[in-house]
C-alpha positions, 0 to 999 in steps of 0.5 A: 437509488441503486442497491448497496454493493456487498463486500466479502472480506477474507481475513479476520486480521488486517482485513477485518480490523483495518478494512472493515471500518473503512468499508463501513464508512461509505454510503452505498456499501455493506460488508455482508460476509467474512472468511477465515480458514476454519468454520469455528474461526469464521463463525467467531469472526462474524460474531465479533465483527457483526457480519451477517455471513461466515465462510471458511472456503474462499472459493465459496465466497467468490462464487456467491451471487450475493457478493459483489466485491472480494477483499483479500487481506492475507499474505501474498502466497495465499492471496493469488488463488483468492484473487484468481477465484474472485476474478474468475467469478466476475467479482471486483477485487481489492488486493493487499500489498505486496501485490504478489509473492513473485512476478509470475503471480503478478502477471497471472493476476493482471491477466485474469483482471484484464479478462474479467473486465471488473474493477481491481485495486490494491492496498497502496493507500499512501497516495490517498493520504490527504497531505500526499494528495495536496502535495501532488496537486501543488506540484502539478500546479507549479509550486516547485517549478520544474521538478528535479528529483525526489527521495522517499524513505521508510526507516523504522525498528519493526524488528531489533535485537532487543524486541520484535515490535510487530509480532504479527508480521514475523512472516516477513522473515520467510522469502517464500512469502514474497517478503523483504524490506524492498518488497513490503515497505518498498512496494508502498513507496514505489506505488507513491513514486509511480503515482507522482512521477509515472512509470519507472524505466530503469533501477539499480539497487543494493539490498542486504540483511543486517539483523540476523535474529528477531526475538519473540517470547517463545522463540527466535526468528532467523530472517532470510530476506534483506532488511534494508534496500536502497534503490536508484530509479530513473523514470520514463520521463527522465526524472531521477528518484531514490528510495530507502527501506529499512525495517530494523533501524533503531531511531529511524525517522519513520517516513519522509517523502521529499520532492524538489525543483527549480523553485523550492522543496516539499516534504511529507513526514510521518512518524511510522506508516503515513496515515491521514491523522499524522502525516504533515506537509512541509515546504520551503521556497528559494531562499538565501544559503542557510536560511531555507527553513521548512515550514508546515503547510496546512492541509486544505479542508477539501482534502479532508473529505470524500463524497459519500464517506463518513470517515474522519481524517484526524481519527487515529484508526489504522489507515481509516481515512486513506483506505476509505478514500481508495474504497470510495473511488472503487465504489464509484468506478463500479457504478461507472463514475471515474477510475479506481486507483491504484489498479492492477496495472500499476500493481504489476508495474511496481512488481516489475520494479521490485523484481528488477531491483532484486536482480540489480542488487544481485548482479550489481548493475542497472536493470531496464524494465 
């Protein structure tokens, strides 16, 4: 029996609250360290989350010989140096989404990963949601016949004129953070499209800012990034797909991913961000005009369990089962079994698509990748 892989988490926010329970659900993995920016907050985080060691310098964590995996859960501009330090020390790395604040940082991290030869994965866990995994398998088995196209949309009121529903994410307002509806929500959906249909060859886009102020109790945030993005994509296979991201849409339908072909249509739906416990799969086969009702398709038990993982798919913790599924593949790949995904190669390609969409919107044209 090999010794457990030891994880160090950077961040007492998303990293500790969402990632830590998922890591702890796995056999053969131990979370042994946590890092924040100051000694006192690091010590408190270690106590609060019952982690043995506290760091306040990510470079020291990266260099520590008793850590195998560094989990970087902070904002994109901060993560670049953390990822580079971890890869430079020969660590395996888990990195957040958006992958980077810009293409140059994405290229640098990808090059460092190639040089390190370690396992490196990003936080695009939509593809590990059970309904999505079953949907992909059904498509590959021919349930739709020839695939003709796909739409994916994520439209929610994270921010509105009356209230900010996610005060911890007001950093989305600043372009210096590499943020926008297309970069944040869009990156997650682009990962899903690339996972299902392969690389993107060309993109055109329209992106704009509608809501000019986000109210908080003590101040008003003035966003300087687009809060909606529409993208038309042409994959290398020739398949057309469409993406819609909007984080200020009151009464938005949440998440919807629809794929259609010669024999019918499949659609995954979630009220907000797709999770294992609340993402439902629907489908319809070829029927008479006006009678093609979408019917729920139960998720098969085989998609609700992961070997060596004790996470429960129907529990509502944020991202728990899907995150644990990604972590489990990372664990197995480090042990030499299978491949981890979504890796830094996919992340770089998605960053290229995000950057191309921004250029396309500004120049009002199609951009080839």
